[in-house]
C-alpha positions as CSV (number, residue, x, y, z in Angstrom):
1,M,69.3,63.0,-10.5
2,T,69.3,59.4,-10.1
3,A,67.0,57.0,-8.3
4,Q,70.4,56.9,-5.8
5,T,69.5,60.3,-4.7
6,S,66.1,59.1,-3.1
7,D,67.6,55.9,-2.1
8,A,70.5,57.8,-0.4
9,I,67.9,60.3,2.2
10,L,66.0,56.3,2.6
11,D,68.7,54.4,3.7
12,R,69.6,57.6,6.2
13,M,66.4,57.5,7.1
14,M,66.0,53.9,8.4
15,A,69.1,55.1,10.8
16,L,66.7,57.7,13.2
17,H,65.2,54.7,15.2
18,P,66.5,51.6,16.2
19,K,63.0,49.8,16.0
20,V,61.6,48.9,12.2
21,I,57.9,49.3,14.3
22,D,57.4,51.4,17.4
23,L,53.8,52.3,17.4
24,T,52.9,55.9,18.9
25,L,51.9,58.9,17.4
26,D,53.8,61.4,19.0
27,R,56.9,61.9,16.8
28,V,54.6,62.2,13.8
29,W,52.6,65.1,15.3
30,R,55.9,66.8,16.2
31,L,56.9,66.1,12.4
32,L,54.0,67.2,10.5
33,K,54.2,70.5,13.3
34,A,57.3,71.2,11.8
35,L,56.2,71.0,8.4
36,D,53.2,73.4,8.8
37,N,50.2,70.2,9.7
38,P,50.0,69.5,5.8
39,Q,47.3,66.6,6.9
40,D,44.9,69.5,7.3
41,D,45.4,70.5,3.6
42,L,44.7,67.2,2.0
43,P,42.2,66.6,-0.6
44,S,39.0,64.7,0.6
45,V,40.6,61.4,2.4
46,I,39.6,57.9,2.2
47,H,41.1,55.9,4.9
48,I,41.4,51.8,4.8
49,A,42.4,49.7,7.3
50,G,42.2,46.1,7.8
51,T,43.9,42.9,8.0
52,N,43.2,41.6,4.2
53,G,42.4,43.3,0.8
54,K,43.2,46.7,2.2
55,G,45.6,47.4,-1.1
56,S,42.9,45.6,-3.7
57,T,39.9,47.5,-2.3
58,Q,42.2,51.0,-2.7
59,A,43.0,49.9,-6.0
60,M,39.3,49.5,-6.8
61,I,38.3,52.8,-5.0
62,R,41.1,54.8,-7.2
63,A,39.8,52.8,-10.6
64,G,36.2,53.8,-10.0
65,I,37.2,57.6,-8.6
66,E,38.8,57.6,-12.0
67,G,35.7,56.4,-13.6
68,M,34.2,59.2,-12.1
69,G,36.5,61.4,-14.2
70,K,38.4,62.6,-10.8
71,S,41.5,62.1,-9.6
72,A,42.6,60.9,-6.4
73,H,46.3,60.4,-4.8
74,A,47.1,57.0,-3.0
75,Y,49.2,56.0,-0.4
76,T,49.9,52.1,0.2
77,S,52.7,50.1,1.9
78,P,55.3,48.4,1.9
79,H,56.8,48.5,-1.9
80,L,57.5,46.0,-3.8
81,A,60.4,46.9,-6.6
82,R,61.0,50.4,-5.7
83,F,59.9,53.5,-2.8
84,H,58.0,55.1,-5.3
85,E,55.1,52.3,-5.8
86,R,53.9,53.6,-2.2
87,I,53.1,57.4,-3.4
88,R,51.2,58.2,-6.5
89,L,49.9,61.8,-7.0
90,T,47.0,61.9,-9.0
91,G,47.1,58.5,-10.3
92,E,51.2,58.4,-11.3
93,L,54.0,57.2,-9.4
94,I,55.7,60.5,-7.7
95,S,58.4,61.4,-9.8
96,E,62.4,60.7,-8.5
97,D,62.8,64.6,-8.6
98,Y,59.9,65.2,-6.0
99,L,60.1,62.2,-3.8
100,T,63.9,63.6,-3.3
101,E,62.3,67.2,-2.5
102,V,60.1,66.1,0.0
103,L,62.4,63.5,1.7
104,D,65.0,66.2,2.2
105,E,62.6,68.2,3.9
106,C,61.5,65.9,5.9
107,Y,64.7,64.5,6.9
108,A,66.0,68.2,7.7
109,K,62.7,69.4,9.3
110,N,63.1,66.3,11.8
111,G,66.7,67.2,12.8
112,G,68.2,64.0,13.6
113,I,65.2,63.1,16.0
114,D,63.8,59.6,16.7
115,I,61.4,58.6,14.3
116,T,60.8,55.1,12.4
117,Y,61.0,54.9,8.8
118,F,57.2,54.8,8.1
119,E,56.3,57.5,10.3
120,I,58.9,59.9,8.5
121,T,58.0,58.7,4.9
122,T,54.2,59.0,5.9
123,C,55.0,62.3,6.6
124,A,56.6,63.0,3.1
125,A,54.0,61.5,1.4
126,L,50.9,63.7,3.3
127,L,53.3,66.4,2.4
128,A,53.6,65.6,-1.2
129,F,49.4,65.3,-1.1
130,A,48.9,67.8,0.6
131,R,51.3,70.3,-2.5
132,S,49.6,68.9,-5.3
133,K,45.6,69.1,-6.3
134,A,43.3,66.0,-6.7
135,D,39.8,65.2,-5.4
136,Y,40.5,62.8,-3.1
137,T,43.7,60.9,-1.4
138,L,43.1,57.2,-0.7
139,L,45.4,56.5,2.8
140,E,46.1,52.5,3.2
141,V,47.0,51.7,7.1
142,G,50.3,50.6,7.5
143,L,50.1,48.3,10.8
144,G,47.0,48.6,13.2
145,G,45.5,51.8,12.5
146,R,44.8,53.7,16.1
147,L,48.6,54.2,16.6
148,D,49.3,54.2,13.0
149,A,51.4,57.3,11.3
150,T,48.7,57.7,8.7
151,N,46.0,58.4,11.7
152,V,46.4,61.9,11.7
153,I,43.4,63.1,9.8
154,T,39.8,63.2,9.7
155,P,38.1,61.4,6.6
156,E,35.5,61.8,4.5
157,I,34.6,58.2,5.0
158,S,36.7,55.0,6.4
159,V,36.8,51.4,5.5
160,I,37.7,48.2,7.7
161,T,38.4,45.3,5.4
162,P,38.1,41.7,6.9
163,V,40.0,41.7,10.6
164,S,41.7,38.5,10.9
165,I,45.0,37.3,13.5
166,D,48.3,39.0,12.0
167,H,50.8,40.9,13.8
168,E,49.9,40.0,17.0
169,Q,53.4,41.0,18.7
170,F,51.9,44.5,17.7
171,L,48.4,44.7,17.9
172,G,47.2,41.8,20.5
173,N,46.7,38.2,20.8
174,T,42.9,38.1,20.4
175,L,41.0,39.3,17.7
176,A,38.8,41.4,19.8
177,K,42.1,43.3,20.2
178,I,43.4,43.4,17.2
179,A,39.8,44.5,15.8
180,A,39.7,47.8,18.5
181,E,43.3,48.7,17.0
182,K,41.9,48.4,13.3
183,A,38.8,50.2,14.7
184,G,41.0,53.0,16.0
185,I,40.6,54.7,12.5
186,I,36.8,55.4,12.9
187,K,36.2,59.1,13.6
188,R,33.1,60.7,15.3
189,G,30.6,60.9,12.8
190,V,32.7,59.9,9.6
191,P,30.9,57.0,7.7
192,V,32.5,53.8,7.9
193,V,32.2,50.8,5.8
194,V,32.8,47.3,7.6
195,G,33.6,44.2,5.6
196,P,32.8,40.7,6.8
197,Q,33.8,40.1,9.8
198,E,34.0,37.4,12.7
199,E,31.6,38.4,15.5
200,E,34.1,39.1,17.8
201,A,35.8,41.4,15.8
202,M,32.2,42.8,14.6
203,E,31.0,43.4,18.2
204,V,34.2,46.2,18.9
205,I,33.8,47.8,15.7
206,E,30.3,48.3,16.0
207,A,30.9,49.4,19.6
208,T,33.6,51.9,18.4
209,A,31.3,53.3,15.5
210,M,28.2,53.9,18.2
211,R,30.4,55.6,20.7
212,L,31.6,58.0,18.3
213,G,28.3,58.4,16.2
214,A,29.9,57.0,13.2
215,P,27.3,55.7,10.8
216,I,27.9,52.3,9.6
217,L,27.9,50.7,6.4
218,A,28.2,46.8,7.1
219,Y,28.7,44.3,4.8
220,G,25.2,41.9,5.2
221,Q,23.7,45.0,6.6
222,H,23.9,47.7,4.5
223,W,25.1,46.3,1.3
224,H,25.1,42.5,-0.2
225,V,27.5,41.2,-3.2
226,S,27.5,38.2,-4.3
227,T,28.1,36.5,-8.0
228,E,26.0,34.5,-10.4
229,R,26.2,33.7,-13.9
230,G,29.5,34.8,-14.0
231,R,28.7,38.5,-13.0
232,L,28.9,40.8,-9.7
233,V,25.8,41.7,-8.4
234,Y,25.8,44.5,-5.8
235,Q,23.0,45.4,-3.9
236,D,22.4,48.5,-1.3
237,E,19.7,51.1,-0.6
238,R,20.0,53.0,-3.7
239,G,19.5,49.7,-5.8
240,L,20.9,46.4,-7.5
241,L,24.4,46.5,-10.0
242,D,25.2,44.4,-12.1
243,L,28.4,44.4,-13.3
244,P,31.8,42.5,-14.6
245,M,33.8,40.7,-12.4
246,P,36.7,42.2,-10.6
247,A,40.1,42.3,-12.7
248,L,41.7,41.2,-9.5
249,L,41.4,37.5,-9.5
250,G,40.1,35.1,-6.6
251,A,36.8,34.9,-4.5
252,H,37.9,37.1,-1.9
253,Q,38.3,40.2,-4.6
254,V,34.1,39.9,-4.9
255,I,34.4,41.0,-1.1
256,N,37.0,43.5,-1.8
257,A,35.0,44.9,-4.9
258,G,31.7,45.3,-2.7
259,A,33.7,47.7,-0.1
260,A,34.9,49.8,-2.7
261,L,31.6,49.7,-4.4
262,A,30.1,50.9,-1.2
263,V,32.8,53.8,-0.7
264,L,32.3,54.8,-4.6
265,R,28.1,54.8,-4.2
266,H,29.0,56.9,-0.6
267,L,30.9,59.4,-3.5
268,G,28.0,59.5,-5.6
269,A,29.8,57.1,-8.4
270,D,27.2,56.2,-11.2
271,E,27.0,52.5,-12.7
272,A,29.9,53.1,-15.4
273,A,32.3,54.3,-12.4
274,C,31.4,51.4,-10.6
275,E,32.3,48.9,-13.5
276,A,35.3,51.0,-14.2
277,A,36.3,50.1,-10.6
278,M,36.0,46.4,-11.4
279,T,37.7,46.5,-14.9
280,G,40.4,48.7,-14.3
281,A,41.8,48.0,-10.7
282,E,45.8,46.5,-11.1
283,W,47.3,45.4,-8.3
284,P,50.6,43.6,-8.5
285,A,51.6,40.5,-6.6
286,R,47.7,39.3,-5.7
287,M,47.4,36.4,-7.5
288,Q,49.5,38.1,-10.2
289,R,50.2,36.3,-13.9
290,L,53.9,36.8,-14.8
291,K,53.8,37.1,-18.9
292,A,57.2,38.5,-19.5
293,G,60.7,38.7,-18.3
294,P,63.7,36.6,-17.5
295,L,61.8,34.3,-15.0
296,I,59.3,33.5,-17.8
297,D,62.0,32.2,-20.3
298,V,63.1,30.0,-17.2
299,A,59.7,28.4,-17.0
300,G,58.7,28.1,-20.6
301,D,55.6,26.2,-21.2
302,A,55.2,26.3,-17.7
303,E,52.3,29.1,-15.9
304,L,54.2,31.4,-13.4
305,W,52.1,33.2,-10.7
306,L,53.0,35.4,-8.2
307,D,50.9,36.1,-4.6
308,G,52.5,38.3,-1.7
309,G,49.8,36.9,1.0
310,H,51.3,35.6,4.2
311,N,48.9,34.8,6.8
312,A,46.4,32.0,7.5
313,A,43.6,34.3,5.7
314,A,45.8,34.4,2.7
315,G,46.4,30.7,2.3
316,I,42.5,30.3,2.3
317,A,42.2,32.7,-0.3
318,I,45.0,31.2,-2.5
319,A,43.4,27.5,-2.1
320,D,40.2,28.9,-3.1
321,L,41.5,30.1,-6.3
322,L,43.9,28.0,-7.1
323,K,40.6,25.6,-6.5
324,S,39.0,27.5,-9.4
325,L,41.4,27.8,-11.8
326,P,41.5,25.1,-14.4
327,T,43.3,21.5,-13.7
328,R,46.6,21.5,-14.1
329,E,50.0,20.4,-11.9
330,T,50.8,23.2,-9.5
331,H,54.0,23.7,-7.2
332,L,55.0,26.4,-5.2
333,I,58.0,28.6,-4.6
334,C,57.3,29.6,-1.0
335,G,59.3,32.2,1.2
336,M,58.5,33.5,4.3
337,L,59.3,36.0,7.1
338,N,60.1,34.4,10.5
339,T,57.3,36.6,12.3
340,K,54.3,34.9,10.2
341,D,52.1,31.6,11.1
342,V,53.8,29.5,8.6
343,S,51.6,26.4,9.0
344,G,48.5,28.5,9.3
345,Y,49.4,29.7,5.8
346,L,50.4,26.4,4.1
347,N,47.9,24.0,5.6
348,P,44.7,25.5,3.5
349,I,47.0,25.4,0.1
350,A,48.4,21.6,0.6
351,K,45.7,20.2,-0.7
352,Q,45.9,22.3,-3.9
353,V,49.6,21.6,-4.7
354,L,52.3,18.6,-5.6
355,S,55.3,20.4,-3.9
356,L,56.8,23.5,-2.3
357,T,60.4,24.3,-2.7
358,A,61.6,26.5,-0.1
359,V,63.4,29.7,-0.3
360,S,65.4,32.1,2.2
361,I,64.1,35.7,1.2
362,P,67.0,37.4,0.0
363,G,68.5,40.4,1.7
364,E,65.8,40.7,4.4
365,A,66.9,40.2,7.7
366,N,63.9,38.8,9.1
367,T,63.8,35.9,6.5
368,L,62.3,32.5,7.5
369,P,65.3,30.0,6.6
370,A,64.5,28.0,3.8
371,E,64.8,24.7,5.9
372,A,62.3,26.1,8.2
373,T,59.6,26.9,5.7
374,A,60.3,23.4,3.7
375,L,59.9,21.7,7.2
376,A,56.2,23.5,7.9
377,A,55.5,22.2,4.3
378,A,56.2,19.1,4.8
379,Q,54.2,18.9,8.4
380,A,51.8,20.1,6.0
381,G,51.6,17.2,4.0
382,M,53.2,18.9,1.0
383,P,56.8,17.3,-0.3
384,S,59.3,19.9,0.0
385,Q,62.8,20.8,-0.7
386,I,65.0,23.8,-0.6
387,A,66.8,26.1,-3.3
388,E,68.9,29.1,-3.3
389,N,67.0,31.4,-4.8
390,V,63.6,31.6,-6.9
391,S,65.8,31.2,-10.5
392,E,67.3,27.6,-9.4
393,A,63.5,26.4,-7.9
394,L,61.6,27.4,-11.1
395,K,64.6,25.4,-13.5
396,A,64.6,22.4,-10.9
397,I,60.3,22.6,-11.1
398,V,60.2,22.9,-14.8
399,E,63.1,20.1,-15.9
400,K,60.8,17.6,-14.4
401,S,57.1,19.2,-14.9
402,P,57.5,21.7,-18.1
403,N,53.8,22.0,-18.2
404,C,52.9,22.9,-14.8
405,R,51.4,25.7,-12.9
406,V,54.2,27.4,-10.4
407,L,53.1,29.8,-7.8
408,I,56.1,31.9,-5.8
409,C,54.3,33.1,-2.7
410,G,54.6,33.7,1.0
411,S,55.8,36.9,1.4
412,L,55.6,40.4,0.0
413,Y,59.1,41.1,0.5
414,L,59.8,38.1,-1.6
415,A,56.9,39.2,-4.0
416,G,59.5,42.3,-4.7
417,V,62.3,40.4,-5.5
418,V,61.1,38.7,-7.8
419,L,59.2,41.7,-9.6
420,R,62.8,43.5,-9.5
421,E,64.5,40.4,-11.0
422,N,62.0,39.7,-13.7
423,A,62.0,43.6,-14.9
């Protein structure tokens, strides 16, 4: 079989519903019933929601579980280069043959009835997980939580990472409304680890947990995390851990690490497993340093970085990390979706860079035109220009500044294009 086999089925799935996003669980429950309810046969589930840090937190939890000598399935979205990245079976990307098998089965059982791409592919992931042995299943929410296709399980523990304004058209136009959607993953009596939150969001999460009798393990109350002399210090009621800094870069990853450690401690992880969570986690396109490939050949002596963050909170995190790196002339290559708060993303970064080259995201219907991104950059105080693509943008930058730092950023969809083209 070739990769075209699963691609062909995925293409057919795209045509099953006119909307990319249509939040409801009715279609998911219908298909799961037709599949004999695989969600009831999953290994113990850890369910992760939030606006920022879900994927990084999941990656650290998985590394810690593997450090315990145990195995975990993992589900995440969106993918970057290939759909297979969304589904890991006992730590390994799902094979092409097995992916094709479960996709085809779900497509047949659905019988051509309306269902979104994310809903039917989530059902396929749950089917694969139910049929493969593991100790744990890590499920990352796609959008929101309450009506997300993953919200069909009762987990061993839930996680809500920091909540901020994003996807207002689907989740609501206030932090409280968005937090209510995220808090929809909280289940009766099931513990929930909660990362740092704005007061407005925390009030909603606490009220939901109290109503459902779900014990809260909250940052600043039940667990604390900080850095000291280049080490990560974590403390909860079980004691203190002095650990290496997370392999994933950025001050925001310290908070994500704290949430991951709170989960691992709940699972009974020892200090060695917690250290493995810090040192063993990998998560592409989160301030990832690119070191090989065609774009590196173009970059020459320039540093080349890639990040898929796309909202105001991500802009702040990127700015903080750029500020902490060794001083080096820094330029952005940026492409974003037209559904994002472009100014909110760019404003925090503006003081840390010398220029922005805007690109449209290839093959993406919802791309923000490069001209609009360049205008937003200029309004944020960054000298800006446009380029046909990332490669042309990079060539122009390094011709003028051969020893600079270049960050490609603004969208996970752009990051996926970069990773595919740089393979």
